[in-house]
N, C-alpha and C positions, 0 to 999 in steps of 0.2 A: 840641927843644921848650926853653920859657923859661918863668920866672914859675909863675903858679898851673899852669897846663896841664901842666907837668912830674908833678905829684902826682894829678890830677884822672883819674879813674878811666876813666871815661868820655869822655873826649876823645880821641878817637880819629880818623883819617883826616880830618880837617879839619873836623869835624863835635863837636858836644858837646850835650848834655841839658844842663837845668836848671829848676829849680822854685823859684817863684815864690808866696809865698803873700799874697794880699790880705785884709785884715782889712776884712769887710763891714758890720762892726755891726749885726747883726741883719736885714740884708735879705734880703727872699725873692725868689727867682730867677723866672723864668729871668733871670739876668746873662749879659753877652757882654764879653768880654775881647778887646780888640783891640793887637797886638804888632806894631812893627816893628822889624826887625834893619836900624840902618843902620852901614856903613861904610865906609871908605876905605882899597881893600888897594893902593893905589900911589899915590905923591906926585907932586904936582903936575909937578915939574920932569921927573922921571923919565918921566911921560905926553908931557910935552912935547917933549922927546928923540925920541920917535917920528916926529913927526912928518916927519922926514927920509926916513923909509924910506918907499917906495913898493911897497906891498904890499897884497894886500887886504884881509889879516888884520890889520895895524895901520890902517889907514884905517876897517876896521869898528869894532876895538878904541876907537879916537878917537870915533867917533861914539858910542857908548856913553858913553864917560867926560864928552863933552861934557853929554849927556843927563842926567845925574847929578851936578848941580853940587854944592859942598859946603854943609854946613849949619852951619857955625861949629865951636867948639872951638879947642883949643889951635893955633895957629899962623897963624889965621885971622883 
């Protein structure tokens, strides 16, 4: 483990809990909060290198990968 995860007591087995506090400025409910976790666990170059392997698993992974295009951020 690296970075803050090394000292985060509830970061285990690839999962984590977090609490996010939102100032509602006295609004009354019901309120709805929508959160979306987006991440890229594999770099484009590494995924692209998988194309040379003709196996059901890699082809399925590449279809999944292609259906989730990058949304921006460093390096894009």
